[in-house]
DOTI-420301 format. One line per 10 residues: number of its first residue (from 1); their letters; for each residue z, y, x of N, C-alpha, C. Coordinates in steps of 0.02 Angstrom, whole numbers, plus 50000, padded with zeros to 5 digits. Example, Ala and Ser with C-alpha at 12.3 -4.5 7.8 and 13.67 -1.06 7.14 Angstrom:
BEGIN
1) AS) 50390,49716,50660,50390,49775,50615,50390,49835,50660 ~ 50354,49888,50642,50357,49947,50684,50394,50002,50645 .
//
This chain:
BEGIN
1) MNKVYPSAAE) 50002,49938,50042,50001,50000,49995,50004,50062,50041 ~ 49948,50106,50035,49946,50165,50073,49986,50221,50039 ~ 50037,50241,50084,50083,50297,50055,50067,50365,50077 ~ 50018,50368,50127,50003,50438,50155,49945,50468,50118 ~ 49954,50530,50101,49905,50574,50067,49883,50630,50109 ~ 49820,50655,50099,49793,50705,50143,49823,50773,50134 ~ 49853,50787,50079,49873,50852,50062,49929,50852,50015 ~ 49970,50905,50007,50023,50911,49957,49997,50905,49887 ~ 49941,50932,49875,49909,50934,49808,49891,50863,49790 ~ 49862,50828,49838,49843,50760,49824,49901,50709,49813 .
11) ALKGIVADGQ) 49956,50727,49850,50011,50686,49841,50047,50692,49772 ~ 50033,50754,49741,50069,50767,49676,50020,50745,49616 ~ 49957,50732,49633,49906,50717,49585,49924,50651,49548 ~ 49919,50660,49479,49937,50603,49436,50010,50586,49431 ~ 50053,50625,49462,50123,50614,49462,50160,50665,49418 ~ 50150,50732,49439,50187,50782,49407,50152,50806,49338 ~ 50194,50819,49292,50173,50834,49220,50218,50880,49191 ~ 50197,50915,49137,50240,50960,49100,50303,50923,49072 ~ 50357,50960,49074,50418,50939,49041,50461,50889,49081 ~ 50442,50879,49146,50476,50827,49185,50542,50855,49214 .
21) LLAVGGFGLC) 50583,50807,49235,50648,50821,49264,50635,50806,49340 ~ 50640,50852,49387,50625,50851,49452,50685,50865,49493 ~ 50694,50830,49552,50743,50844,49600,50710,50871,49660 ~ 50735,50918,49686,50712,50952,49749,50763,50955,49803 ~ 50746,50924,49859,50798,50921,49916,50802,50988,49949 ~ 50852,50990,49995,50866,51056,50028,50934,51089,50015 ~ 50950,51134,50054,51015,51165,50047,51001,51237,50068 ~ 51002,51284,50021,50974,51352,50037,50898,51344,50050 ~ 50878,51372,50106,50805,51357,50125,50803,51310,50179 ~ 50862,51273,50198,50859,51227,50249,50836,51155,50219 .
31) GIPEALIAAL) 50782,51131,50256,50759,51064,50231,50727,51066,50162 ~ 50690,51116,50141,50658,51112,50080,50585,51089,50089 ~ 50559,51055,50043,50491,51033,50045,50442,51093,50023 ~ 50429,51138,50073,50400,51199,50052,50329,51192,50029 ~ 50289,51143,50067,50222,51136,50048,50214,51102,49979 ~ 50261,51051,49963,50257,51018,49900,50277,51066,49840 ~ 50325,51112,49855,50342,51160,49803,50281,51207,49793 ~ 50248,51230,49842,50192,51274,49834,50132,51231,49794 ~ 50129,51171,49810,50079,51129,49771,50096,51124,49701 ~ 50159,51113,49687,50186,51106,49620,50171,51169,49582 .
41) RDSGAKNLTA) 50182,51228,49613,50163,51293,49579,50088,51289,49564 ~ 50050,51274,49610,49978,51275,49599,49953,51222,49545 ~ 49990,51172,49541,49970,51118,49490,49972,51144,49414 ~ 50014,51200,49407,50019,51229,49339,50069,51190,49288 ~ 50100,51139,49315,50154,51102,49275,50202,51149,49252 ~ 50222,51142,49191,50271,51194,49163,50326,51156,49123 ~ 50369,51197,49099,50426,51177,49058,50465,51122,49098 ~ 50478,51135,49164,50509,51086,49211,50585,51099,49211 ~ 50619,51050,49219,50697,51054,49233,50704,51039,49307 ~ 50734,51080,49346,50736,51065,49415,50807,51058,49437 .
51) ISNNAGVDDF) 50822,51003,49471,50885,50988,49499,50883,51012,49573 ~ 50926,51055,49594,50920,51077,49667,50991,51115,49677 ~ 51014,51104,49740,51073,51138,49756,51071,51216,49744 ~ 51009,51244,49748,51002,51316,49743,50930,51324,49709 ~ 50913,51392,49703,50852,51409,49668,50809,51446,49719 ~ 50813,51438,49782,50772,51468,49832,50786,51544,49832 ~ 50735,51583,49857,50738,51654,49858,50682,51680,49813 ~ 50673,51747,49807,50624,51770,49762,50551,51753,49778 ~ 50532,51747,49839,50464,51730,49858,50451,51669,49895 ~ 50499,51621,49892,50492,51563,49938,50539,51508,49902 .
61) GLGLLLQTRQ) 50520,51446,49918,50556,51392,49886,50546,51393,49814 ~ 50595,51368,49775,50591,51364,49701,50582,51434,49673 ~ 50600,51485,49712,50580,51552,49684,50507,51565,49667 ~ 50462,51529,49697,50392,51526,49680,50382,51502,49607 ~ 50416,51449,49589,50409,51424,49520,50447,51463,49466 ~ 50495,51505,49490,50528,51552,49441,50478,51612,49425 ~ 50444,51630,49477,50396,51682,49470,50346,51670,49423 ~ 50322,51607,49423,50267,51586,49376,50292,51555,49308 ~ 50362,51559,49299,50391,51535,49236,50379,51460,49225 ~ 50375,51423,49275,50362,51350,49268,50426,51311,49252 .
71) IKKMISSYVG) 50483,51347,49279,50553,51310,49271,50582,51336,49203 ~ 50600,51291,49160,50637,51316,49103,50713,51305,49109 ~ 50732,51259,49155,50801,51245,49159,50819,51229,49237 ~ 50876,51252,49264,50898,51232,49326,50964,51195,49316 ~ 50973,51140,49356,51031,51105,49367,51056,51121,49439 ~ 51104,51159,49448,51114,51189,49516,51187,51200,49530 ~ 51206,51211,49590,51272,51225,49613,51285,51293,49642 ~ 51225,51322,49664,51224,51389,49689,51158,51432,49667 ~ 51174,51487,49643,51109,51527,49621,51106,51593,49643 ~ 51135,51608,49699,51129,51673,49728,51066,51686,49765 .
81) ENKEFERQYL) 51052,51744,49793,50998,51763,49836,50932,51765,49796 ~ 50934,51762,49735,50871,51764,49692,50876,51808,49636 ~ 50848,51868,49642,50848,51921,49590,50811,51900,49522 ~ 50758,51861,49533,50717,51840,49478,50759,51788,49435 ~ 50787,51748,49466,50839,51699,49434,50888,51735,49393 ~ 50919,51778,49425,50969,51822,49388,50941,51855,49328 ~ 50879,51887,49334,50855,51922,49283,50837,51876,49227 ~ 50804,51818,49244,50785,51772,49185,50848,51744,49149 ~ 50897,51725,49191,50957,51697,49157,50989,51745,49115 ~ 51001,51805,49137,51035,51863,49097,50993,51876,49036 .
91) AGELELEFTP) 50927,51870,49039,50885,51891,48983,50875,51831,48932 ~ 50908,51774,48948,50904,51711,48903,50842,51677,48913 ~ 50806,51686,48965,50739,51655,48970,50743,51589,49014 ~ 50799,51580,49043,50812,51520,49089,50876,51487,49074 ~ 50877,51420,49065,50935,51379,49052,50968,51364,49120 ~ 51032,51361,49119,51066,51339,49181,51125,51289,49168 ~ 51119,51236,49197,51181,51189,49196,51213,51192,49263 ~ 51263,51234,49263,51299,51253,49324,51348,51189,49344 ~ 51341,51162,49407,51372,51097,49423,51409,51108,49493 ~ 51469,51087,49496,51502,51093,49565,51461,51053,49617 .
101) QGTLAEKLRA) 51459,51077,49676,51414,51049,49727,51426,50976,49742 ~ 51492,50957,49752,51509,50886,49762,51486,50840,49706 ~ 51495,50872,49645,51477,50832,49583,51405,50825,49578 ~ 51365,50873,49599,51294,50871,49597,51267,50818,49648 ~ 51299,50815,49706,51279,50768,49752,51291,50693,49727 ~ 51354,50689,49692,51369,50622,49672,51324,50601,49611 ~ 51306,50649,49568,51265,50631,49511,51199,50602,49536 ~ 51174,50633,49593,51108,50608,49620,51117,50537,49653 ~ 51176,50533,49694,51194,50469,49729,51202,50412,49679 ~ 51239,50432,49623,51247,50375,49570,51181,50361,49543 .
111) GGAGIPAFFT) 51141,50403,49528,51075,50386,49499,51031,50344,49543 ~ 51036,50355,49608,51004,50310,49653,51032,50241,49657 ~ 51097,50240,49652,51130,50177,49653,51137,50138,49590 ~ 51102,50165,49537,51103,50125,49471,51171,50131,49434 ~ 51211,50182,49450,51275,50192,49416,51266,50248,49365 ~ 51272,50233,49303,51254,50282,49249,51301,50338,49245 ~ 51360,50330,49261,51410,50381,49255,51472,50370,49300 ~ 51513,50418,49311,51576,50414,49353,51622,50468,49329 ~ 51686,50460,49349,51742,50503,49334,51768,50544,49398 ~ 51774,50605,49387,51796,50649,49440,51846,50698,49415 .
121) KTGVGTIVAD) 51894,50724,49457,51939,50771,49438,51910,50840,49438 ~ 51856,50848,49475,51823,50915,49486,51802,50939,49415 ~ 51826,51004,49401,51805,51031,49334,51852,51025,49280 ~ 51903,50980,49282,51948,50967,49229,51985,51038,49218 ~ 51989,51056,49151,52025,51113,49134,51980,51178,49140 ~ 51910,51167,49153,51869,51224,49155,51808,51212,49108 ~ 51763,51260,49100,51706,51255,49063,51661,51198,49082 ~ 51667,51176,49146,51631,51119,49171,51645,51057,49132 ~ 51703,51049,49103,51719,50987,49065,51707,50997,48990 ~ 51683,51053,48970,51672,51067,48902,51623,51010,48871 .
131) GKELREFDGE) 51642,50976,48816,51602,50926,48780,51595,50863,48818 ~ 51631,50849,48873,51627,50790,48909,51688,50747,48896 ~ 51678,50681,48909,51733,50636,48902,51788,50643,48949 ~ 51853,50647,48929,51906,50650,48978,51944,50584,48976 ~ 51969,50557,49035,52006,50495,49031,52064,50502,49087 ~ 52116,50470,49072,52175,50471,49113,52174,50411,49159 ~ 52181,50418,49224,52192,50361,49276,52253,50378,49316 ~ 52304,50334,49313,52361,50339,49356,52396,50408,49342 ~ 52398,50426,49282,52432,50494,49266,52390,50552,49280 ~ 52328,50548,49300,52290,50608,49314,52231,50603,49268 .
141) TYVMERALVP) 52206,50663,49247,52152,50672,49200,52085,50685,49240 ~ 52032,50645,49220,51966,50646,49251,51914,50661,49194 ~ 51858,50693,49221,51804,50703,49177,51749,50659,49189 ~ 51714,50637,49140,51652,50590,49155,51589,50630,49161 ~ 51558,50619,49217,51492,50646,49232,51441,50596,49231 ~ 51380,50614,49201,51325,50566,49198,51281,50575,49256 ~ 51256,50520,49281,51210,50515,49339,51147,50555,49323 ~ 51109,50576,49375,51044,50607,49369,50991,50555,49399 ~ 50937,50548,49355,50882,50505,49380,50816,50543,49362 ~ 50794,50585,49410,50740,50624,49402,50671,50589,49398 .
151) DVALVKAHKA) 50626,50613,49359,50560,50583,49355,50525,50583,49424 ~ 50532,50640,49460,50503,50650,49525,50554,50683,49567 ~ 50555,50657,49634,50593,50691,49682,50550,50717,49733 ~ 50556,50778,49756,50519,50812,49809,50562,50820,49868 ~ 50551,50788,49924,50596,50785,49980,50568,50807,50048 ~ 50608,50834,50090,50585,50852,50156,50624,50810,50209 ~ 50579,50779,50254,50611,50741,50309,50576,50766,50376 ~ 50606,50749,50433,50573,50769,50496,50519,50723,50515 ~ 50531,50658,50509,50487,50604,50527,50482,50546,50480 ~ 50426,50515,50473,50416,50456,50431,50369,50410,50469 .
161) DKSGNLVFRR) 50376,50345,50458,50323,50303,50480,50282,50284,50416 ~ 50224,50253,50420,50184,50243,50370,50209,50204,50313 ~ 50265,50168,50322,50293,50128,50270,50346,50169,50232 ~ 50356,50236,50258,50402,50280,50221,50472,50285,50249 ~ 50493,50244,50298,50554,50250,50331,50565,50320,50356 ~ 50621,50353,50346,50627,50424,50357,50687,50441,50412 ~ 50669,50493,50446,50721,50521,50494,50727,50593,50473 ~ 50790,50615,50461,50806,50683,50446,50831,50719,50507 ~ 50815,50785,50513,50838,50821,50571,50898,50862,50558 ~ 50955,50847,50586,51016,50892,50586,51034,50906,50511 .
171) TARNFNPAAA) 51049,50971,50497,51071,50991,50434,51021,50988,50377 ~ 50958,50972,50393,50906,50959,50341,50926,50891,50305 ~ 50966,50857,50337,50993,50790,50301,51049,50812,50257 ~ 51032,50848,50207,51082,50877,50157,51074,50842,50087 ~ 51040,50875,50036,51034,50837,49981,50971,50790,49979 ~ 50934,50796,50032,50868,50758,50033,50877,50681,50023 ~ 50919,50648,50059,50924,50576,50052,50946,50554,49979 ~ 50997,50590,49952,51017,50576,49884,50963,50590,49833 ~ 50923,50643,49845,50872,50655,49796,50814,50603,49799 ~ 50804,50581,49864,50753,50531,49873,50769,50466,49840 .
181) MAGKVTIVEV) 50834,50448,49841,50855,50386,49818,50855,50383,49737 ~ 50867,50443,49711,50875,50450,49637,50806,50453,49604 ~ 50757,50477,49635,50691,50489,49603,50656,50429,49579 ~ 50628,50425,49519,50587,50366,49498,50526,50364,49540 ~ 50498,50420,49555,50445,50424,49605,50466,50481,49661 ~ 50465,50461,49723,50484,50507,49777,50428,50524,49820 ~ 50412,50586,49829,50363,50616,49869,50395,50651,49929 ~ 50376,50631,49988,50410,50661,50044,50360,50701,50092 ~ 50382,50761,50115,50345,50799,50163,50378,50794,50225 ~ 50338,50780,50277,50365,50770,50340,50324,50812,50393 .
191) EELVETGDID) 50358,50820,50452,50329,50859,50509,50288,50811,50558 ~ 50311,50751,50561,50280,50698,50606,50274,50634,50572 ~ 50217,50598,50580,50203,50538,50548,50188,50489,50608 ~ 50215,50431,50610,50207,50380,50662,50191,50311,50627 ~ 50168,50267,50669,50152,50201,50642,50213,50161,50629 ~ 50207,50116,50580,50262,50075,50557,50287,50037,50613 ~ 50354,50035,50631,50381,49999,50685,50397,50049,50741 ~ 50373,50111,50741,50381,50156,50799,50448,50190,50793 ~ 50486,50183,50735,50551,50211,50729,50605,50157,50739 ~ 50645,50163,50786,50699,50108,50796,50740,50106,50729 .
201) PDDVHLAGIY) 50745,50040,50707,50780,50033,50645,50854,50064,50641 ~ 50885,50070,50699,50948,50103,50700,50947,50178,50691 ~ 50881,50202,50700,50873,50277,50689,50847,50293,50617 ~ 50838,50248,50579,50812,50266,50508,50869,50283,50463 ~ 50860,50344,50439,50913,50372,50397,50902,50352,50321 ~ 50841,50336,50304,50827,50313,50229,50769,50267,50233 ~ 50784,50208,50200,50729,50152,50204,50670,50173,50160 ~ 50611,50149,50185,50544,50163,50148,50545,50139,50079 ~ 50585,50094,50059,50581,50072,49987,50592,50122,49941 ~ 50622,50177,49960,50634,50236,49910,50575,50287,49909 .
211) VHRIVVNATP) 50526,50272,49954,50473,50324,49962,50409,50297,49938 ~ 50375,50340,49893,50315,50317,49865,50253,50356,49894 ~ 50257,50414,49910,50206,50455,49942,50227,50503,49994 ~ 50185,50510,50046,50199,50548,50107,50146,50596,50118 ~ 50158,50659,50136,50115,50708,50159,50141,50742,50220 ~ 50094,50758,50270,50117,50788,50329,50107,50866,50328 ~ 50159,50901,50340,50161,50969,50349,50187,50985,50421 ~ 50140,50989,50472,50165,50989,50540,50193,51053,50563 ~ 50177,51107,50531,50202,51174,50550,50226,51213,50492 ~ 50291,51191,50461,50317,51225,50411,50346,51293,50432 .
221) EKRIEKRTLS) 50353,51340,50382,50375,51403,50396,50447,51406,50412 ~ 50489,51367,50381,50560,51365,50394,50597,51427,50391 ~ 50596,51462,50333,50630,51528,50333,50703,51515,50323 ~ 50743,51566,50338,50814,51562,50322,50827,51625,50272 ~ 50883,51616,50241,50902,51670,50193,50922,51735,50225 ~ 50964,51734,50278,50985,51792,50311,50988,51777,50386 ~ 50965,51828,50426,50971,51821,50493,51025,51872,50520 ~ 51074,51840,50547,51132,51888,50579,51133,51880,50655 ~ 51133,51934,50688,51138,51929,50757,51204,51959,50782 ~ 51237,51930,50828,51302,51959,50856,51286,51994,50916 .
231) EKKGA) 51325,52050,50931,51309,52089,50987,51339,52053,51045 ~ 51301,52062,51104,51318,52029,51168,51387,52065,51192 ~ 51433,52028,51221,51492,52061,51247,51474,52101,51309 ~ 51507,52158,51310,51489,52204,51367,51428,52247,51359 ~ 51388,52235,51306,51328,52277,51297,51341,52346,51277 .
//
């Protein structure tokens, strides 16, 4: 089975559609599948629900899909740095399911592990628990959270072999593995592609069984939200 596609647009073809639930890897702008996000914008798919730690910035990452109004709902844990997100949400044009960051990670991990729900203390006594089942364990109250199983997961990795075995680079190994495992179909953007067997098994961070399609983006832009420089001592 050939998992390698010549472009991000080709990798999405026949997979993405209106009204889907999508998971997008990354943390802020670190480790986001930027070529796949741009191709998703160009696909015109609309009424999407996006699961992501954040919503990008105004002109990059998921911010591109907010500009074109292709996202109807965000399931996120952080939504700063994006004025268009703020404007749409306050105007009632965008739905938001605000989720604690650890809970969001566990909802994806559980989805990938085939666990339909789990109990956590996070959010008990707050609006996060509104409308959800509460249960007591050992004298403590927990809230039940449902797992997330997205129709499509868009993921960024540093390296893949042609079987889809993945290596993530440093902090880009954030929500990406969990998103990849949870997706019914997982499409991965990588900077380097090697032959199957060229990656030492001990170096594989995620097995290729979770990966359906691969596209190479050898020179990603890799933006950061804010650049802060410290003054040199004695300057």
